[in-house]
N, C-alpha and C positions, 0 to 999 in steps of 0.2 A: 840641495837647493830646489825649491818648487819653481817650476817654470810654467808659463802660460802658453802652451803650444797652440798652434792652429788646429782646431778640432772640427773637421768638416761635418761630421755627423751631428755634433752638438750644435753647430752653427745652423745646419739645415733644420734641426728640430726647433731652435729658437726662432728661425724665420717663419716657420709654419705657425708657431705660437703667436708671433707678432701679427700675422695676417688674421688669426682668429680674434685677437684682441681688437684689432682695427675694425673688424666686421661687427663687433658687438655694439648694440644700440640700447639706450635707456631713455626713450622719449617720454614715457608716461610719468607723471609727477607722483610716483610712489615714495613712501618713506625710504630713504636710503638711495634714491635714484641720483640725486645730486652728488653724493659721495661716490657712487659707482662711476659717474661720468668723470669725476676728478681722478679717481684711481685709474680708469682706462687711459686718460690723457697722460698721467704720470708714467704708467707702464710703457706706453708707446714711446714717450720721450726717452726713458732709460734704455729701452731696447734699441731704438734708432740712433740715439745720440751717444750711447756709451757701450752697452754690453756687446752687441754684435760687432760694431767697429773695433772694439778692443780685442775681441777674440780673433778677428781677422788680421789685426795688426798688433801682435803682442810686443813688437820692437818699437812701437811708436813712442814719442816723448810722453813723459808724465804730465798730465794736465791738472793743475791745481786751480780750483775756482775759489776766488775770494768772495765770500758772501756774508751777508749780515743785514742789520736793520739800518734805518735812515740815520745818517750822521755818525756812523760808527767809525769812520775814517778809513774805509776800504780803499778809496782812490789814493789817498796819501800813502797808505801802506804799500800799494802796488808800485807807485812812483818811486818810493824809497827803496824797495827791493830791486827795482830795475836800475836806479841811479839817475834817472831823468824823468821829466814830466811826460807821461804817455797817456794819462787818463785825466779828464777834467771832472771836477766835482762842483756841483752847483751849491750856492749858498741858499737860494730859495728852494722850498720844498712844496710839492713834489717836483723833481727834476727829471725830464725825459732824457735818458742818456743812452747812447749806443754802447753796448758792451765792447770792451777792448781786450783783445788777446795779444799777448806779447810773447815772442819766442826768439830763439837764436836764429840767425839767417839760414843756417844749415837745416833747420827744422821746418822751414816755411812750407815745404812740400806736403807735410803732414796735415796742415791746416788750411792751405789754399783751396783744396778741393772739398767736396761734401762728405768727407770721411766721418766727421763728427758735426753735429748741428747742421744737418743738410737743409733744414728749412730756412736758414739764415743766409742772405747774400753776403759775399765777402767784399770788404772795402779795404784796400791796402793803401797805406800812406808811405810814400818814399821818405827815406831819411833826409832830414834837413839840419843844417847847422844853425848857429845862433842868428846869423844874418838873415836867414830865411824866416826864422820865427819872428824876428823883430819886424820884418817887412809885413808878415802876415798880421801881426798884432796892430801895426800901423794902419793896415787896410781894413781893420775891423773884422778879421777872420780868425777863427780859432785854429789850432793845429789840426783838428779833425776836419777842417773845411779847406784849408789852403793846400794845394797840391794833391787833392784827393781825386782820383779818377772816378767819375760818377758812374752810376749803374742805371741811370734813367735813359729813356728814349730807345731802348732796345725792343724791337718788335719780334714776335714769334711767328712761325709758320710761313716763312718765305718773305716776310716783310723786310724793309730796309730802314735803318735808323742810325742816328749818330750817337755814339757813346758820349756820356757826360765829359765835358772838357776838363783837363787839368787846370789848375789855377792859372788864370791869365795874368800877364804883367811880368815885369822883370823880377828875377830873384836876386836880391843883393847879397853878394858873398856866396853865391850858390856853389855846390860841390862841383869840382872838376872844371872851374872857369866856365860854368854854364851861364850863358848870357840870358837865357829865358827858356821856359818850357812851353812848347807850342800846344795850343788846344788841338787835341788829336781828333781828326775825323775818322771814324771807323765805320766801314761798310759791312753790314751784316746781311747774309742771305741764307735762309733756312737755318738760322741760328749759328752760322759760321761767319767768321770775319778775320781779317788780317789787319794789324795795326802797326804803324811805325811812328817813331818820333825822332826829331832831329835834335841832338844835343850830345855832348860828350858824356859817356857813362849812361846813355839812355837805357830805359828798361822796356822790354817787349812785354806786351800784355795780351791776354786773350779773355774774351768775355763768354761766359756760358749763360744763356738765358733759357729757362725751361730745360728741355732735354737736348737742345741743339748743341753741337760740338763747336768749339772755336779753335782757331789757330793764330799764332802770333809770333813775331820775331822782332827783337829790338835791333834797329839799325843804328849803330854808333861806332865811333872810332875807339871807344874805351871799353869798359866792362859791359857785359851783356847779360841780362838776367830776365828770365821769363816768369810771369805769375799769372794767376787767373782770378777773375771775378765771377762768382757763381750766383745765379738767381735760383729761386725755389724750383724744385722739380715739377715739371708740367706746366709752368707758367712763364710769362714774359717778365723780364726784369723791369721794375718800375720804381718810381721815386717813393712810393708808399711801402715798399717791401722792407721788412725787418732786416737789419744788417748787423754784422759783427765787424768791427774795425781791427785789422791785423797790423801790428807793429813788429818790427824785428830789432833786436838789440844784441850786438856782439858780446856785450859784457855779461849777458845772461848765459848761464851754462847750457851747453847743448844737452838735450834730453829733458829739459824742463820748460814748460809753458805756463804762464800765469794768465788768468782770465778775470777781469774786474766785472762783476755782475751788477745789475741794477739792485735797488733796495728791495729786500724780500717783503717789506711792509709798506711799499710805496702806495700813495693814494691813487695812483694810476693803475687800474686793474691789469692792463697789458704788461706793465713793468713787473708787477708781482708774478704774473704767469711766466714771463720770460726769465726772471730770476730763478724760479723753481726749475725751469727747463735746463738752464745753464748748470745749476748745481747737480742735476741728474746726469750731466755729461762728464762729471769730474772723476778723475782717479783719486784725488785727495780733496776733501772738503776742508777749506780753511774758514772757520766761522769766526767772524770779528764782532765783538761786542765791547761795551764800554763799562767803566767803573760805575756809571750812573744807571746803566740799563741791563746789567748782566743777569738780573732776575726776571726780566720781562718775559712775556709768553712767547713772543716770536722766536728769539734765539733758542729757547728751550724746546719749541716745537721742532726746529731743525736738529737739535741734539738728539731728541728722542727718535726722530726719523733715521738719523745716522746710526744710532744704536740698533734700531730694528733691522736695517739693511746691512749692518756690520761693515760699514764702509771705513776706509782709512780717513781718520778725522784728526784735525788740528784745531785748537782753539787759541784765539788771541784776545787777551783782555787789554783793551786800548785805553789811552788817555787816563791813566791812573795817577792821581796826585801823589807826589812823593811822601807827603805827611801820613797818608793812610794806605800806602802801597802794600805793606805787610798784612794789614788787617783785611783789606779788600781781596787780595790774592788768596788769603787763607779761607775766607768765606766762600769764594768761588770754587776753590778746590774741594771744600766740604760738600757743596752742592753737587759737584760732579761725582764725588765719591758715592753720595747717596743715590744718585741716578745710575750707578753702575758704570760710570765713565771715568773712574779715577785713573785708569791707565792711559787716557788720551793725553798726548803731548800738549802742554799748556805754556804759552808765552805771554809775558807781561811787558807792555810798552808804556813808559811813563808819560805823563802829560808834559808836553813841550810847547814852546811858542809856535813851532812849525805845525803842530796838530790843529791849530785854529786857522790855518791858511786856506781852508776850503779846497784842499788838494793841490794848491799852487806851490806849497813849500815841500821840501824834502826833509825827512827825519834824519838825524845823524846816523851814519852807518852802524855805530855801536848799538843804537836802539833796536835795530832789526837784524843784527848780526846772528843771534841765536836762531831765529826763524829761517833766515837765509841759509845758514849752515845746514839746518835740518832738511830743507828742501833740496839743496845741492847734493847732500849725501844720498838722499833717496833717488835723485835723478841720475847721478853719475855712477852709482854703484848698480850694476845690472841686476844683482840679486835683490837688492832693496827695492829697486824700481819694479821688478817683476812681482815681488811679494806684495807691494802696495797695490798694484793694479789687480793682481789675482784676488787679493782679499776683497776688494771692492766688487769686482765682477762676480765672485762666488757668493758674496753676501746678498747682492741683488737677486741672483738666481735663486738662492735659498729662500729669500723673502717671498718668492712667488708661491711657495707651498701654502701660505695663508692668504695671500692677496688674490690668487686666481680663483680658489673656491668661493671667496666672498663675491668676486665679480660674476662667477657662474651662478651663484645664488640670486644675485640681483637680476641677472638675465632671465633666470627661471621665473622670478616674480613678475618681470615685465611680460613674459609670454603668457603666464597665467592670467594676468590682468587683461591683456589683449583678448584672450579667449573668453574671459568672463564678459567683457563689454560686447564682444561680437555675439556671444550667446544670448545676451539680452535682446539685441536687435533681431536675431534669427528666431527667437521664441515669439517675439511680438509679431513678426511677419508670418510665422506658421499659424498663429491664431487668426491673423487677417485672412490667410488663404482658406482656413476652415470656415470663417464667416462668409466669405464670398461663395464657396461651394454650397453652403446651406441656403443662403438667400437666393441663389440661382435656382436651386432645386425647388424652393418654395414659391418661385415665380415672382419674387419681389421686383424684378426688372419690369415686369408687365403691370405697371401701375401708373397712375397719373395720365399724362398725355399718351403714353404707349397703350394703356388699356382703352382709352377713348378711341384711338386709331384702330385698335383691334376690333372693337365693336362696330366701327364704321366700315371695316374692311369687308364684312359680310354684306354690306349695303353698297357695294360698288366703291369702297374706299380705295385710295391710291396705295400701291405696294411700297413705293419709295418713301412716302410719308411714314408708313409703319416702320420701315427699316430705319429711318432717321430717328424716330422716337425710341426704338429699341437700342440703337447705338448710343444715344445720349443717356438712356437709363443705365446701361452697362458701365459707361464711363463714370457716371455719378456713383454707382455702387463701388467701383474700384477706388475712386478718389476718397470716399468716406472710409473705406477699410484701411487705406494707406495712412490717412491722417490719424486714425485711431492707433495704428501700429506705431507711428512716430511719437504720439503722445505717451504711449505706454513705455517705449524704449527710452524716450527722453526723461521720463520720470525715474526710471531705473538708473539711468546714467547720472542724474542729479544727486542720487544717494551714494554714488561711488566716486571717491576722490580721484581715482585714476582717470576719470573722464573729463576733468575740469578744463584741460587744454584742447580737447577735441570736440566738445559739445557744440560750440559755435559753428565749427566747420560742418558738422553733421546737420545742424539746422539749416545751414546754407544749401546743403544737398537736397533738401526737401522743396526748394523753390522750383516752381514750374512743373510740379508733379501732375497736376490736372491736365496740362497741355500734352505732356509726354504720354499719359495714359490714353488721352483722346486719340493720339496718333496711332497707338497700338490697336485700339478698338476699331478704328477705321480700316486699318490693314486687315484685321480679322474679317470685317464685313466684305472687303473686296475678295478675299480668299473664299468666303462663304458663297458669294455670288458666282464666282468661277466654278465652284464645286456644284452648285445647283444647276448652272448652265450645262455642265458636262453630263450630269445625270438626266436632265431633261432631254438633251440631245439623244442619249442612248435609249431613253424610254420611247421617244418618237420613232426611232429606227426599229424598235422591237414590237411596237403596237400600232395598229391601224385605226384605233378608235377615234371618233370625232373629237372627244373631249381632250385627249392627249395631243392631238395635232394642233389644237388651238391655244394650248397653255403657253404663257410667256415665262422665260427663266426667272425674271424678277419676281413673278408671283410665287414660284417655287422657293426662291430665296427668302421671301417674306414669311411664308408659312414655316419654313425650316427654322428661321431665327426665332419665330414665335414659339415653336414647339420646344426649342432648346432653352429659351429664357423664361417661358411663361409658366412652367411647372404645371400644377393642377389647374391653374386658371386657363390653360390653353390646351385642354384635352382635344378639342375639336380640330386644332391645327394639324395634328398628325393624321387625323381621319381625312381631312380635306386634301392633305398632301398625297395620301394613298389613293384617293379618288382620281387625282390628277395624273400620277405617275405609275400607279399600280402598287400593290402592297410590297412586292419584293424590292422594287426600286426605291420606294419610300423608306423602307427599313434600312437599306444599304446607305441611303443618303443621310438619314438621321444618325446612323452609327459613325459615319465619316465626319459628319458635322460636330458630333459630340467630342470626338477626339481632337478636332481642330479647335474647338472652344477651350478645352482643357489645356491645350498647348499654349494658346495665347494668354489665358488667364495666368498660367504659371510664368510665362515670359514677362508679363507686365509686373507682377509682384516681385519676381526675381531681380528685374532691372532696378526697381526702386530700392530693394533691400541692399543690392550691391552698391548703390550710390551712398547709402547710409554707412556702409562698411568701408567705403573708400578711404576716409581719413585714417582709419586703423591700418589699412593696407599700406598707406603712404608712410606710416611711422616705421615701417620695416623692422618689426621685431621678429628676427629669424626663429624658426621653429626649433632648430637643433643647436643654437649657439651655446647653450649650457653644456651639452654633451661634447661639443667640439672643443670648448675651452679646457674641460677636464681631460679629454683625450690628449690634447696637445701638451698639457702640463705633464701628464704621465710619461710621454715620450721624452720630454726634456729631462725629467728626473732620472729616467732610466739611462739616458746617455751621459748625464752628469755622474751618476754612480759608476758607470763603466770607466769614465775618465779618471775618477778618483781611485778605483782599483788599479788602473794602469799606472797612475802616479805612485801608488804605494808599492807596487812591484818594482818600479824603476828605482825608488829610494832603497828598497831592500837589496836590490842588485848592486847599487852603488855602495851601500854600507858593507855588503859582503866582499866586494872587490877591494874596498879600502882596507878591510880587515886582513884579507889575504896578502895585500901588498905590505902591510905593516909586519905581518908574520914573516914574510920573505926577507924583509930588511933585518929583522931580529936574527933570523937564521944566518944571514951573511955575516952579521956582526959577530955572532957566536963562533 
């Protein structure tokens, strides 16, 4: 007998793989990126909702998810299997429905916590008799609304809030002579709270919102039962949180849980996504289709996916008219055989008056007896239950051999595209830097007003006006170079489909470039003036000449700026600076000033380039996500192979032991 043992090393490897998949990002609109995002979400759902929880709890009940397309009769089927109405089906489409999980009361502990479907808050409905349901119906409340302990109003991080009240009003004919269920006020502090309710047979509850722990005890003279309502990990419980409603039914065999999922082809996108997530959490996929829609694309997509993952699958052909039952069933079986699914258990349910009840009627027990017997046998027989769960878990893990490389390939394409887009920007700014260096060396800054001020400077012109003109000229040169680089990189990005969703953000980063560049150039000027003042002070201390003693630092700064930015047009600026400070001081000052200018020019262009690259950085396309995905998959495969070899050795030992025992019995008989 194959057993699904707790496998710490395999679980650890899968946990690492799960984190790698979670870290993968596919933000650029490349071909295949949307598929990669869907595959990533599906892998996470399967690992979080099924594979890892199942490996950690192999003895947990078998979870059969009833899935299918709109109007297939899933809710009616679930209600009929349970023996009472637990799931509502809407006549109008699309219907936004809360998924319903039904289990035996002894199995509630497996589903009350976040072992499976951790992203869904739990909403538990106490058992009610017919009188309570009649009262609820008279008050305009559905079963899912009356007596439901709400999950709204819970605050996280030390806040206090009131848990949603149970249905107010008297319960007519309530269980245990219960005169009424009080609206329970529950105090929460740092996610912890204690709740009580007064009534015979009361139920203690605890609420977990985010990661906060809760405590609760039922105060009652009768039976006492604890349960939990969980919010999503890391967040407060609120009314907008997705929930799964949990019902208990003693008539359902222990070891089996049924989950009624939303329509897989719902017009509401979130319903479709939730349905897919729920199916990924199943030990057994029960696919329900109808005589009118069994050849549609949606059910066959699920069937092909089930075959790919080698999951434990059951198909139900529902609402089959008696007159054509044999013909339709035969055609469906032929289609399954062609698809390589001829071995899949197949059940046919005839069209009955109860089938058209929108989930409000129950099918006769004989109509669902075969399916119920199959589910009960696999749930109650430990060997069958383990085999079904192991097959599904092993199939999902095996499917990762093809799914993870595809995900890693998409990650590599994302990284390559991000590098390509970044390269276009960097190339454009390298050309901009080269242009600035050439134009500064050619003295292009010393033109226009700056050149006029330089000519006037020799005729008692003001040094500050010359510095102002040079500062403005350098700012204009940098601004023109940046604009040209932006145009060049934007043109390259327009020709690349990967940049369609980041181009606008990049253009927004160019706003205010002139002002930012002006600030940097003014900072350069202040540093240049401080440098000139320092050298002038040292020159005064080292020389006693009359000319040196009367020179102003601002004059030295103006001559230095002109020499650095004027090129051949300002040859006399260096000579004049040498006359003022001495040749050695002038050379030292020009050398230090040249390095300072290069630093600020690089700083200005680097800052603008990084602003253009910021949208790509925010997309968080990790450098090594491809390698990490493949490495994590390799570890999982190695651990899985080790477990398989261990299982084979165990089976061989069990076979040898059985053979020896048989031979011993034969010897005794002889």
